[in-house]
N, C-alpha and C positions, 0 to 999 in steps of 0.2 A: 760623155756620151750624149748625143743630142736627144731631145725629147722624143722624136720619132723612132729612135732606136731603143728606147726603154722597153724592157720585157713586160708583157702583160701578165696579169695574175694567172697562174697555172702554166706558165711557159718557162722553159730553161733554154738559155743560149749557150752553145758550145762553139769553140773556135777550133779550126783545124790547123794541123802542123803543115809545114811546107812539103812534107813527104806524102800527104794523102788526106782523105776525108774521114772524119769521125762521125759515126752515126749512132746515136743513143736513143733508145725508145724509153720514154718516161710516161707513167700513168699518174694522173692527178685525181685523187678521190678523197673526200672527206677531209680536206685541208692537209693532205699528206701526199708526197711524191713517192712512187713505188718504182723500183728498178729490180730486175732479176739479178742474181749473183753474177751471172755471165756478163750482163751489161755493166755492173759495177766494176768488174774486173777490166773490161774494155775501157771504161772511163778513167780508171786509175792506173792503167797499163800494168796490171798484175794478174797472176794466175787466179782462177776461181778458188783454189784451195786457200790462198791468202785471204780472200774475202770471207770464206767460210770460217777460218780460224778467228778472225777479228769479230765476226758475228757471235761465235760461240763465247768468246771472252766477254762480250757485251752482255749476253744473256746470263752468264754465270754470276755477274755482279748484282 
């Protein structure tokens, strides 16, 4: 990746598939990236319930 294409602090770069555009809204606050469960599902191409299940498992441990 050329130096001009390097992401800046607080920035995430997503690539699109040949089928369409992916739009992800990300918030950067206090050195942490925040996405809604809906946006996480879109990013990983899974249902929101799958994201919820994984988050529940994380917080159980």
